[in-house]
HTML snippet that shows the backbone in 3Dmol.js (N, CA, C, O; Angstrom):
<script src="https://3Dmol.org/build/3Dmol-min.js"></script>
<div id="view" style="width:600px;height:400px;position:relative"></div>
<script>
const pdb = `
ATOM      1  N   MET A   1      -0.500   5.270  13.890  1.00  0.00           N
ATOM      2  CA  MET A   1      -0.758   3.842  13.740  1.00  0.00           C
ATOM      3  C   MET A   1       0.435   3.229  13.006  1.00  0.00           C
ATOM      4  O   MET A   1       0.853   3.726  11.961  1.00  0.00           O
ATOM      5  N   SER A   2       0.974   2.150  13.560  1.00  0.00           N
ATOM      6  CA  SER A   2       2.134   1.511  12.948  1.00  0.00           C
ATOM      7  C   SER A   2       1.713   0.680  11.743  1.00  0.00           C
ATOM      8  O   SER A   2       0.532   0.389  11.551  1.00  0.00           O
ATOM      9  N   ALA A   3       2.689   0.310  10.944  1.00  0.00           N
ATOM     10  CA  ALA A   3       2.419  -0.489   9.746  1.00  0.00           C
ATOM     11  C   ALA A   3       1.849  -1.852  10.113  1.00  0.00           C
ATOM     12  O   ALA A   3       1.010  -2.391   9.391  1.00  0.00           O
ATOM     13  N   ILE A   4       2.296  -2.406  11.219  1.00  0.00           N
ATOM     14  CA  ILE A   4       1.799  -3.714  11.647  1.00  0.00           C
ATOM     15  C   ILE A   4       0.327  -3.613  12.045  1.00  0.00           C
ATOM     16  O   ILE A   4      -0.461  -4.503  11.723  1.00  0.00           O
ATOM     17  N   GLN A   5      -0.046  -2.559  12.729  1.00  0.00           N
ATOM     18  CA  GLN A   5      -1.446  -2.369  13.117  1.00  0.00           C
ATOM     19  C   GLN A   5      -2.321  -2.169  11.883  1.00  0.00           C
ATOM     20  O   GLN A   5      -3.444  -2.671  11.832  1.00  0.00           O
ATOM     21  N   LYS A   6      -1.816  -1.441  10.889  1.00  0.00           N
ATOM     22  CA  LYS A   6      -2.573  -1.251   9.651  1.00  0.00           C
ATOM     23  C   LYS A   6      -2.755  -2.573   8.928  1.00  0.00           C
ATOM     24  O   LYS A   6      -3.832  -2.848   8.397  1.00  0.00           O
ATOM     25  N   ALA A   7      -1.710  -3.397   8.901  1.00  0.00           N
ATOM     26  CA  ALA A   7      -1.790  -4.697   8.228  1.00  0.00           C
ATOM     27  C   ALA A   7      -2.787  -5.607   8.927  1.00  0.00           C
ATOM     28  O   ALA A   7      -3.538  -6.323   8.265  1.00  0.00           O
ATOM     29  N   LYS A   8      -2.807  -5.590  10.251  1.00  0.00           N
ATOM     30  CA  LYS A   8      -3.780  -6.401  10.991  1.00  0.00           C
ATOM     31  C   LYS A   8      -5.196  -5.916  10.725  1.00  0.00           C
ATOM     32  O   LYS A   8      -6.119  -6.724  10.628  1.00  0.00           O
ATOM     33  N   GLY A   9      -5.377  -4.619  10.608  1.00  0.00           N
ATOM     34  CA  GLY A   9      -6.690  -4.064  10.307  1.00  0.00           C
ATOM     35  C   GLY A   9      -7.139  -4.419   8.906  1.00  0.00           C
ATOM     36  O   GLY A   9      -8.326  -4.654   8.679  1.00  0.00           O
ATOM     37  N   PHE A  10      -6.202  -4.463   7.952  1.00  0.00           N
ATOM     38  CA  PHE A  10      -6.530  -4.814   6.566  1.00  0.00           C
ATOM     39  C   PHE A  10      -7.006  -6.253   6.467  1.00  0.00           C
ATOM     40  O   PHE A  10      -7.913  -6.564   5.694  1.00  0.00           O
ATOM     41  N   LYS A  11      -6.396  -7.120   7.247  1.00  0.00           N
ATOM     42  CA  LYS A  11      -6.773  -8.533   7.208  1.00  0.00           C
ATOM     43  C   LYS A  11      -8.226  -8.727   7.628  1.00  0.00           C
ATOM     44  O   LYS A  11      -8.890  -9.639   7.137  1.00  0.00           O
ATOM     45  N   LYS A  12      -8.720  -7.901   8.511  1.00  0.00           N
ATOM     46  CA  LYS A  12     -10.095  -8.020   9.006  1.00  0.00           C
ATOM     47  C   LYS A  12     -11.074  -7.159   8.208  1.00  0.00           C
ATOM     48  O   LYS A  12     -12.247  -7.083   8.572  1.00  0.00           O
ATOM     49  N   SER A  13     -10.626  -6.509   7.129  1.00  0.00           N
ATOM     50  CA  SER A  13     -11.496  -5.650   6.336  1.00  0.00           C
ATOM     51  C   SER A  13     -12.061  -6.409   5.144  1.00  0.00           C
ATOM     52  O   SER A  13     -11.621  -7.517   4.835  1.00  0.00           O
ATOM     53  N   LYS A  14     -13.040  -5.803   4.476  1.00  0.00           N
ATOM     54  CA  LYS A  14     -13.621  -6.428   3.291  1.00  0.00           C
ATOM     55  C   LYS A  14     -12.573  -6.638   2.192  1.00  0.00           C
ATOM     56  O   LYS A  14     -12.486  -7.738   1.646  1.00  0.00           O
ATOM     57  N   PRO A  15     -11.771  -5.611   1.848  1.00  0.00           N
ATOM     58  CA  PRO A  15     -10.752  -5.845   0.810  1.00  0.00           C
ATOM     59  C   PRO A  15      -9.759  -6.939   1.207  1.00  0.00           C
ATOM     60  O   PRO A  15      -9.338  -7.733   0.365  1.00  0.00           O
ATOM     61  N   GLY A  16      -9.393  -6.980   2.469  1.00  0.00           N
ATOM     62  CA  GLY A  16      -8.480  -8.014   2.934  1.00  0.00           C
ATOM     63  C   GLY A  16      -9.079  -9.403   2.807  1.00  0.00           C
ATOM     64  O   GLY A  16      -8.383 -10.360   2.469  1.00  0.00           O
ATOM     65  N   THR A  17     -10.373  -9.507   3.078  1.00  0.00           N
ATOM     66  CA  THR A  17     -11.062 -10.791   2.956  1.00  0.00           C
ATOM     67  C   THR A  17     -11.144 -11.213   1.496  1.00  0.00           C
ATOM     68  O   THR A  17     -10.974 -12.389   1.176  1.00  0.00           O
ATOM     69  N   TYR A  18     -11.408 -10.245   0.600  1.00  0.00           N
ATOM     70  CA  TYR A  18     -11.420 -10.555  -0.832  1.00  0.00           C
ATOM     71  C   TYR A  18     -10.056 -11.042  -1.311  1.00  0.00           C
ATOM     72  O   TYR A  18      -9.967 -11.974  -2.110  1.00  0.00           O
ATOM     73  N   VAL A  19      -9.003 -10.411  -0.822  1.00  0.00           N
ATOM     74  CA  VAL A  19      -7.643 -10.835  -1.190  1.00  0.00           C
ATOM     75  C   VAL A  19      -7.385 -12.251  -0.686  1.00  0.00           C
ATOM     76  O   VAL A  19      -6.773 -13.055  -1.389  1.00  0.00           O
ATOM     77  N   SER A  20      -7.841 -12.561   0.512  1.00  0.00           N
ATOM     78  CA  SER A  20      -7.666 -13.901   1.063  1.00  0.00           C
ATOM     79  C   SER A  20      -8.417 -14.950   0.244  1.00  0.00           C
ATOM     80  O   SER A  20      -7.908 -16.048   0.015  1.00  0.00           O
ATOM     81  N   ILE A  21      -9.622 -14.610  -0.194  1.00  0.00           N
ATOM     82  CA  ILE A  21     -10.402 -15.534  -1.025  1.00  0.00           C
ATOM     83  C   ILE A  21      -9.689 -15.767  -2.346  1.00  0.00           C
ATOM     84  O   ILE A  21      -9.580 -16.904  -2.804  1.00  0.00           O
ATOM     85  N   ALA A  22      -9.203 -14.696  -2.961  1.00  0.00           N
ATOM     86  CA  ALA A  22      -8.494 -14.824  -4.237  1.00  0.00           C
ATOM     87  C   ALA A  22      -7.229 -15.666  -4.091  1.00  0.00           C
ATOM     88  O   ALA A  22      -6.909 -16.469  -4.966  1.00  0.00           O
ATOM     89  N   THR A  23      -6.525 -15.484  -3.006  1.00  0.00           N
ATOM     90  CA  THR A  23      -5.320 -16.267  -2.760  1.00  0.00           C
ATOM     91  C   THR A  23      -5.653 -17.741  -2.599  1.00  0.00           C
ATOM     92  O   THR A  23      -4.946 -18.606  -3.114  1.00  0.00           O
ATOM     93  N   SER A  24      -6.724 -18.019  -1.888  1.00  0.00           N
ATOM     94  CA  SER A  24      -7.148 -19.408  -1.704  1.00  0.00           C
ATOM     95  C   SER A  24      -7.544 -20.048  -3.029  1.00  0.00           C
ATOM     96  O   SER A  24      -7.187 -21.193  -3.308  1.00  0.00           O
ATOM     97  N   LEU A  25      -8.274 -19.311  -3.829  1.00  0.00           N
ATOM     98  CA  LEU A  25      -8.699 -19.843  -5.123  1.00  0.00           C
ATOM     99  C   LEU A  25      -7.512 -20.020  -6.069  1.00  0.00           C
ATOM    100  O   LEU A  25      -7.512 -20.926  -6.902  1.00  0.00           O
ATOM    101  N   PHE A  26      -6.510 -19.166  -5.944  1.00  0.00           N
ATOM    102  CA  PHE A  26      -5.295 -19.327  -6.739  1.00  0.00           C
ATOM    103  C   PHE A  26      -4.595 -20.631  -6.361  1.00  0.00           C
ATOM    104  O   PHE A  26      -4.019 -21.296  -7.222  1.00  0.00           O
ATOM    105  N   GLY A  27      -4.640 -20.996  -5.093  1.00  0.00           N
ATOM    106  CA  GLY A  27      -4.070 -22.268  -4.642  1.00  0.00           C
ATOM    107  C   GLY A  27      -4.812 -23.458  -5.212  1.00  0.00           C
ATOM    108  O   GLY A  27      -4.241 -24.540  -5.349  1.00  0.00           O
ATOM    109  N   ALA A  28      -6.078 -23.271  -5.544  1.00  0.00           N
ATOM    110  CA  ALA A  28      -6.873 -24.352  -6.121  1.00  0.00           C
ATOM    111  C   ALA A  28      -6.323 -24.779  -7.476  1.00  0.00           C
ATOM    112  O   ALA A  28      -6.436 -25.946  -7.849  1.00  0.00           O
ATOM    113  N   VAL A  29      -5.734 -23.852  -8.210  1.00  0.00           N
ATOM    114  CA  VAL A  29      -5.139 -24.184  -9.518  1.00  0.00           C
ATOM    115  C   VAL A  29      -4.049 -25.231  -9.333  1.00  0.00           C
ATOM    116  O   VAL A  29      -3.967 -26.188 -10.103  1.00  0.00           O
ATOM    117  N   SER A  30      -3.225 -25.056  -8.333  1.00  0.00           N
ATOM    118  CA  SER A  30      -2.156 -26.010  -8.037  1.00  0.00           C
ATOM    119  C   SER A  30      -2.719 -27.376  -7.677  1.00  0.00           C
ATOM    120  O   SER A  30      -2.181 -28.403  -8.092  1.00  0.00           O
ATOM    121  N   VAL A  31      -3.795 -27.391  -6.910  1.00  0.00           N
ATOM    122  CA  VAL A  31      -4.411 -28.653  -6.492  1.00  0.00           C
ATOM    123  C   VAL A  31      -5.013 -29.374  -7.698  1.00  0.00           C
ATOM    124  O   VAL A  31      -4.932 -30.599  -7.795  1.00  0.00           O
ATOM    125  N   ILE A  32      -5.609 -28.622  -8.608  1.00  0.00           N
ATOM    126  CA  ILE A  32      -6.174 -29.229  -9.817  1.00  0.00           C
ATOM    127  C   ILE A  32      -5.069 -29.874 -10.656  1.00  0.00           C
ATOM    128  O   ILE A  32      -5.235 -30.983 -11.165  1.00  0.00           O
ATOM    129  N   LYS A  33      -3.958 -29.182 -10.795  1.00  0.00           N
ATOM    130  CA  LYS A  33      -2.824 -29.748 -11.534  1.00  0.00           C
ATOM    131  C   LYS A  33      -2.310 -31.019 -10.858  1.00  0.00           C
ATOM    132  O   LYS A  33      -1.990 -32.001 -11.528  1.00  0.00           O
ATOM    133  N   GLN A  34      -2.234 -30.990  -9.531  1.00  0.00           N
ATOM    134  CA  GLN A  34      -1.775 -32.152  -8.779  1.00  0.00           C
ATOM    135  C   GLN A  34      -2.722 -33.334  -8.981  1.00  0.00           C
ATOM    136  O   GLN A  34      -2.275 -34.471  -9.138  1.00  0.00           O
ATOM    137  N   ALA A  35      -4.016 -33.069  -8.978  1.00  0.00           N
ATOM    138  CA  ALA A  35      -5.002 -34.141  -9.155  1.00  0.00           C
ATOM    139  C   ALA A  35      -4.919 -34.734 -10.564  1.00  0.00           C
ATOM    140  O   ALA A  35      -5.001 -35.950 -10.734  1.00  0.00           O
ATOM    141  N   LYS A  36      -4.756 -33.876 -11.566  1.00  0.00           N
ATOM    142  CA  LYS A  36      -4.633 -34.374 -12.944  1.00  0.00           C
ATOM    143  C   LYS A  36      -3.397 -35.253 -13.097  1.00  0.00           C
ATOM    144  O   LYS A  36      -3.444 -36.309 -13.728  1.00  0.00           O
ATOM    145  N   LYS A  37      -2.293 -34.802 -12.512  1.00  0.00           N
ATOM    146  CA  LYS A  37      -1.047 -35.572 -12.593  1.00  0.00           C
ATOM    147  C   LYS A  37      -1.210 -36.917 -11.875  1.00  0.00           C
ATOM    148  O   LYS A  37      -0.737 -37.944 -12.363  1.00  0.00           O
ATOM    149  N   ALA A  38      -1.871 -36.907 -10.733  1.00  0.00           N
ATOM    150  CA  ALA A  38      -2.074 -38.137  -9.964  1.00  0.00           C
ATOM    151  C   ALA A  38      -2.952 -39.118 -10.732  1.00  0.00           C
ATOM    152  O   ALA A  38      -2.695 -40.322 -10.728  1.00  0.00           O
ATOM    153  N   ARG A  39      -3.974 -38.611 -11.383  1.00  0.00           N
ATOM    154  CA  ARG A  39      -4.843 -39.491 -12.175  1.00  0.00           C
ATOM    155  C   ARG A  39      -4.090 -40.065 -13.367  1.00  0.00           C
ATOM    156  O   ARG A  39      -4.250 -41.240 -13.697  1.00  0.00           O
ATOM    157  N   PHE A  40      -3.268 -39.238 -14.016  1.00  0.00           N
ATOM    158  CA  PHE A  40      -2.494 -39.694 -15.166  1.00  0.00           C
ATOM    159  C   PHE A  40      -1.506 -40.785 -14.765  1.00  0.00           C
ATOM    160  O   PHE A  40      -1.329 -41.770 -15.482  1.00  0.00           O
ATOM    161  N   GLU A  41      -0.864 -40.599 -13.610  1.00  0.00           N
ATOM    162  CA  GLU A  41       0.130 -41.564 -13.123  1.00  0.00           C
ATOM    163  C   GLU A  41      -0.506 -42.702 -12.326  1.00  0.00           C
ATOM    164  O   GLU A  41       0.188 -43.624 -11.898  1.00  0.00           O
ATOM    165  N   ASN A  42      -1.811 -42.639 -12.131  1.00  0.00           N
ATOM    166  CA  ASN A  42      -2.538 -43.648 -11.364  1.00  0.00           C
ATOM    167  C   ASN A  42      -1.980 -43.788  -9.947  1.00  0.00           C
ATOM    168  O   ASN A  42      -1.835 -44.894  -9.427  1.00  0.00           O
ATOM    169  N   ASP A  43      -1.672 -42.648  -9.337  1.00  0.00           N
ATOM    170  CA  ASP A  43      -1.096 -42.591  -7.993  1.00  0.00           C
ATOM    171  C   ASP A  43      -2.215 -42.245  -7.000  1.00  0.00           C
ATOM    172  O   ASP A  43      -2.607 -41.085  -6.871  1.00  0.00           O
ATOM    173  N   LYS A  44      -2.709 -43.248  -6.318  1.00  0.00           N
ATOM    174  CA  LYS A  44      -3.856 -43.047  -5.426  1.00  0.00           C
ATOM    175  C   LYS A  44      -3.509 -42.209  -4.202  1.00  0.00           C
ATOM    176  O   LYS A  44      -4.347 -41.450  -3.715  1.00  0.00           O
ATOM    177  N   LEU A  45      -2.290 -42.335  -3.702  1.00  0.00           N
ATOM    178  CA  LEU A  45      -1.903 -41.556  -2.530  1.00  0.00           C
ATOM    179  C   LEU A  45      -1.816 -40.068  -2.876  1.00  0.00           C
ATOM    180  O   LEU A  45      -2.265 -39.224  -2.100  1.00  0.00           O
ATOM    181  N   GLN A  46      -1.248 -39.749  -4.020  1.00  0.00           N
ATOM    182  CA  GLN A  46      -1.148 -38.354  -4.443  1.00  0.00           C
ATOM    183  C   GLN A  46      -2.547 -37.791  -4.749  1.00  0.00           C
ATOM    184  O   GLN A  46      -2.819 -36.618  -4.492  1.00  0.00           O
ATOM    185  N   LEU A  47      -3.413 -38.623  -5.291  1.00  0.00           N
ATOM    186  CA  LEU A  47      -4.784 -38.199  -5.552  1.00  0.00           C
ATOM    187  C   LEU A  47      -5.528 -37.923  -4.246  1.00  0.00           C
ATOM    188  O   LEU A  47      -6.285 -36.957  -4.151  1.00  0.00           O
ATOM    189  N   ALA A  48      -5.312 -38.763  -3.251  1.00  0.00           N
ATOM    190  CA  ALA A  48      -5.927 -38.538  -1.937  1.00  0.00           C
ATOM    191  C   ALA A  48      -5.426 -37.225  -1.330  1.00  0.00           C
ATOM    192  O   ALA A  48      -6.199 -36.483  -0.725  1.00  0.00           O
ATOM    193  N   ASP A  49      -4.138 -36.946  -1.493  1.00  0.00           N
ATOM    194  CA  ASP A  49      -3.571 -35.698  -0.997  1.00  0.00           C
ATOM    195  C   ASP A  49      -4.226 -34.504  -1.692  1.00  0.00           C
ATOM    196  O   ASP A  49      -4.542 -33.503  -1.049  1.00  0.00           O
ATOM    197  N   ALA A  50      -4.427 -34.613  -2.993  1.00  0.00           N
ATOM    198  CA  ALA A  50      -5.069 -33.527  -3.743  1.00  0.00           C
ATOM    199  C   ALA A  50      -6.502 -33.317  -3.271  1.00  0.00           C
ATOM    200  O   ALA A  50      -6.955 -32.179  -3.150  1.00  0.00           O
ATOM    201  N   LEU A  51      -7.213 -34.401  -3.004  1.00  0.00           N
ATOM    202  CA  LEU A  51      -8.593 -34.281  -2.544  1.00  0.00           C
ATOM    203  C   LEU A  51      -8.676 -33.637  -1.160  1.00  0.00           C
ATOM    204  O   LEU A  51      -9.551 -32.809  -0.905  1.00  0.00           O
ATOM    205  N   VAL A  52      -7.767 -34.019  -0.279  1.00  0.00           N
ATOM    206  CA  VAL A  52      -7.741 -33.411   1.062  1.00  0.00           C
ATOM    207  C   VAL A  52      -7.391 -31.925   0.950  1.00  0.00           C
ATOM    208  O   VAL A  52      -7.972 -31.095   1.649  1.00  0.00           O
ATOM    209  N   SER A  53      -6.454 -31.596   0.082  1.00  0.00           N
ATOM    210  CA  SER A  53      -6.085 -30.191  -0.123  1.00  0.00           C
ATOM    211  C   SER A  53      -7.265 -29.406  -0.686  1.00  0.00           C
ATOM    212  O   SER A  53      -7.507 -28.269  -0.280  1.00  0.00           O
ATOM    213  N   ALA A  54      -7.995 -30.006  -1.617  1.00  0.00           N
ATOM    214  CA  ALA A  54      -9.159 -29.337  -2.194  1.00  0.00           C
ATOM    215  C   ALA A  54     -10.227 -29.105  -1.125  1.00  0.00           C
ATOM    216  O   ALA A  54     -10.867 -28.053  -1.099  1.00  0.00           O
ATOM    217  N   ALA A  55     -10.415 -30.075  -0.256  1.00  0.00           N
ATOM    218  CA  ALA A  55     -11.386 -29.915   0.834  1.00  0.00           C
ATOM    219  C   ALA A  55     -10.959 -28.794   1.778  1.00  0.00           C
ATOM    220  O   ALA A  55     -11.797 -28.027   2.255  1.00  0.00           O
ATOM    221  N   ALA A  56      -9.669 -28.699   2.045  1.00  0.00           N
ATOM    222  CA  ALA A  56      -9.165 -27.634   2.922  1.00  0.00           C
ATOM    223  C   ALA A  56      -9.376 -26.266   2.286  1.00  0.00           C
ATOM    224  O   ALA A  56      -9.744 -25.311   2.969  1.00  0.00           O
ATOM    225  N   ILE A  57      -9.146 -26.171   0.989  1.00  0.00           N
ATOM    226  CA  ILE A  57      -9.354 -24.898   0.295  1.00  0.00           C
ATOM    227  C   ILE A  57     -10.834 -24.535   0.310  1.00  0.00           C
ATOM    228  O   ILE A  57     -11.186 -23.383   0.564  1.00  0.00           O
ATOM    229  N   ALA A  58     -11.694 -25.498   0.042  1.00  0.00           N
ATOM    230  CA  ALA A  58     -13.133 -25.237   0.030  1.00  0.00           C
ATOM    231  C   ALA A  58     -13.613 -24.775   1.409  1.00  0.00           C
ATOM    232  O   ALA A  58     -14.427 -23.857   1.512  1.00  0.00           O
ATOM    233  N   THR A  59     -13.111 -25.405   2.451  1.00  0.00           N
ATOM    234  CA  THR A  59     -13.485 -25.010   3.814  1.00  0.00           C
ATOM    235  C   THR A  59     -12.981 -23.602   4.122  1.00  0.00           C
ATOM    236  O   THR A  59     -13.698 -22.787   4.702  1.00  0.00           O
ATOM    237  N   GLY A  60     -11.752 -23.332   3.730  1.00  0.00           N
ATOM    238  CA  GLY A  60     -11.184 -22.001   3.961  1.00  0.00           C
ATOM    239  C   GLY A  60     -11.957 -20.911   3.252  1.00  0.00           C
ATOM    240  O   GLY A  60     -12.207 -19.850   3.825  1.00  0.00           O
ATOM    241  N   VAL A  61     -12.338 -21.163   2.011  1.00  0.00           N
ATOM    242  CA  VAL A  61     -13.116 -20.175   1.261  1.00  0.00           C
ATOM    243  C   VAL A  61     -14.490 -19.993   1.903  1.00  0.00           C
ATOM    244  O   VAL A  61     -14.989 -18.871   1.991  1.00  0.00           O
ATOM    245  N   ALA A  62     -15.097 -21.079   2.348  1.00  0.00           N
ATOM    246  CA  ALA A  62     -16.403 -20.976   3.010  1.00  0.00           C
ATOM    247  C   ALA A  62     -16.302 -20.133   4.280  1.00  0.00           C
ATOM    248  O   ALA A  62     -17.184 -19.319   4.555  1.00  0.00           O
ATOM    249  N   LEU A  63     -15.246 -20.321   5.046  1.00  0.00           N
ATOM    250  CA  LEU A  63     -15.051 -19.515   6.253  1.00  0.00           C
ATOM    251  C   LEU A  63     -14.852 -18.040   5.909  1.00  0.00           C
ATOM    252  O   LEU A  63     -15.365 -17.159   6.599  1.00  0.00           O
ATOM    253  N   LEU A  64     -14.102 -17.778   4.832  1.00  0.00           N
ATOM    254  CA  LEU A  64     -13.874 -16.391   4.427  1.00  0.00           C
ATOM    255  C   LEU A  64     -15.155 -15.733   3.927  1.00  0.00           C
ATOM    256  O   LEU A  64     -15.391 -14.555   4.193  1.00  0.00           O
ATOM    257  N   VAL A  65     -15.981 -16.483   3.207  1.00  0.00           N
ATOM    258  CA  VAL A  65     -17.255 -15.946   2.737  1.00  0.00           C
ATOM    259  C   VAL A  65     -18.157 -15.630   3.930  1.00  0.00           C
ATOM    260  O   VAL A  65     -18.844 -14.608   3.948  1.00  0.00           O
ATOM    261  N   ARG A  66     -18.145 -16.518   4.925  1.00  0.00           N
ATOM    262  CA  ARG A  66     -18.929 -16.257   6.134  1.00  0.00           C
ATOM    263  C   ARG A  66     -18.439 -14.987   6.828  1.00  0.00           C
ATOM    264  O   ARG A  66     -19.242 -14.178   7.294  1.00  0.00           O
ATOM    265  N   GLU A  67     -17.122 -14.816   6.892  1.00  0.00           N
ATOM    266  CA  GLU A  67     -16.545 -13.612   7.495  1.00  0.00           C
ATOM    267  C   GLU A  67     -16.938 -12.374   6.689  1.00  0.00           C
ATOM    268  O   GLU A  67     -17.220 -11.320   7.261  1.00  0.00           O
ATOM    269  N   LEU A  68     -16.957 -12.501   5.384  1.00  0.00           N
ATOM    270  CA  LEU A  68     -17.341 -11.388   4.519  1.00  0.00           C
ATOM    271  C   LEU A  68     -18.795 -10.993   4.763  1.00  0.00           C
ATOM    272  O   LEU A  68     -19.121  -9.807   4.812  1.00  0.00           O
ATOM    273  N   LYS A  69     -19.667 -11.991   4.915  1.00  0.00           N
ATOM    274  CA  LYS A  69     -21.070 -11.705   5.220  1.00  0.00           C
ATOM    275  C   LYS A  69     -21.203 -11.037   6.579  1.00  0.00           C
ATOM    276  O   LYS A  69     -22.011 -10.124   6.748  1.00  0.00           O
ATOM    277  N   ARG A  70     -20.415 -11.489   7.550  1.00  0.00           N
ATOM    278  CA  ARG A  70     -20.458 -10.891   8.881  1.00  0.00           C
ATOM    279  C   ARG A  70     -19.999  -9.436   8.832  1.00  0.00           C
ATOM    280  O   ARG A  70     -20.563  -8.577   9.509  1.00  0.00           O
ATOM    281  N   LEU A  71     -18.972  -9.169   8.027  1.00  0.00           N
ATOM    282  CA  LEU A  71     -18.504  -7.786   7.891  1.00  0.00           C
ATOM    283  C   LEU A  71     -19.577  -6.930   7.227  1.00  0.00           C
ATOM    284  O   LEU A  71     -19.735  -5.754   7.557  1.00  0.00           O
ATOM    285  N   GLY A  72     -20.314  -7.524   6.291  1.00  0.00           N
ATOM    286  CA  GLY A  72     -21.386  -6.792   5.630  1.00  0.00           C
ATOM    287  C   GLY A  72     -22.526  -6.471   6.568  1.00  0.00           C
ATOM    288  O   GLY A  72     -23.157  -5.422   6.440  1.00  0.00           O
ATOM    289  N   ASP A  73     -22.805  -7.366   7.517  1.00  0.00           N
ATOM    290  CA  ASP A  73     -23.874  -7.138   8.494  1.00  0.00           C
ATOM    291  C   ASP A  73     -23.514  -6.014   9.466  1.00  0.00           C
ATOM    292  O   ASP A  73     -24.393  -5.317   9.972  1.00  0.00           O
ATOM    293  N   ASP A  74     -22.216  -5.844   9.722  1.00  0.00           N
ATOM    294  CA  ASP A  74     -21.763  -4.823  10.659  1.00  0.00           C
ATOM    295  C   ASP A  74     -21.644  -3.439  10.018  1.00  0.00           C
ATOM    296  O   ASP A  74     -21.362  -2.459  10.707  1.00  0.00           O
ATOM    297  N   ASP A  75     -21.856  -3.356   8.712  1.00  0.00           N
ATOM    298  CA  ASP A  75     -21.687  -2.106   7.999  1.00  0.00           C
ATOM    299  C   ASP A  75     -22.788  -1.125   8.391  1.00  0.00           C
ATOM    300  O   ASP A  75     -23.973  -1.403   8.205  1.00  0.00           O
ATOM    301  N   VAL A  76     -22.394   0.003   8.924  1.00  0.00           N
ATOM    302  CA  VAL A  76     -23.349   1.002   9.399  1.00  0.00           C
ATOM    303  C   VAL A  76     -24.128   1.604   8.242  1.00  0.00           C
ATOM    304  O   VAL A  76     -25.316   1.894   8.378  1.00  0.00           O
ATOM    305  N   LEU A  77     -23.469   1.796   7.106  1.00  0.00           N
ATOM    306  CA  LEU A  77     -24.114   2.448   5.960  1.00  0.00           C
ATOM    307  C   LEU A  77     -25.020   1.509   5.171  1.00  0.00           C
ATOM    308  O   LEU A  77     -25.785   1.968   4.323  1.00  0.00           O
ATOM    309  N   ALA A  78     -24.949   0.208   5.431  1.00  0.00           N
ATOM    310  CA  ALA A  78     -25.730  -0.758   4.661  1.00  0.00           C
ATOM    311  C   ALA A  78     -27.199  -0.752   5.044  1.00  0.00           C
ATOM    312  O   ALA A  78     -28.033  -1.191   4.253  1.00  0.00           O
ATOM    313  N   GLY A  79     -27.540  -0.274   6.219  1.00  0.00           N
ATOM    314  CA  GLY A  79     -28.890  -0.376   6.741  1.00  0.00           C
ATOM    315  C   GLY A  79     -29.838   0.528   6.094  1.00  0.00           C
ATOM    316  O   GLY A  79     -31.017   0.540   6.445  1.00  0.00           O
TER     317      GLY A  79
END
`;
const viewer = $3Dmol.createViewer("view");
viewer.addModel(pdb, "pdb");
viewer.setStyle({}, {cartoon: {color: "spectrum"}});
viewer.zoomTo();
viewer.render();
</script>
């Protein structure tokens, strides 16, 4: 099995999904900082950008959690 095939398999695994969730949540820190700065500077456009980014992160995490649940349902040993 090549390294690329292993990496693709990791992305679809439970640990890979956990890493993806953690990465997404780490991005949320940046969005929070952006929102605070926008509120301090009273910049409505930058605040709107932060809100859209936060919504994208929330949606991404929700999709990853759904994928994690689906992986859990497919687990042969879980039954």
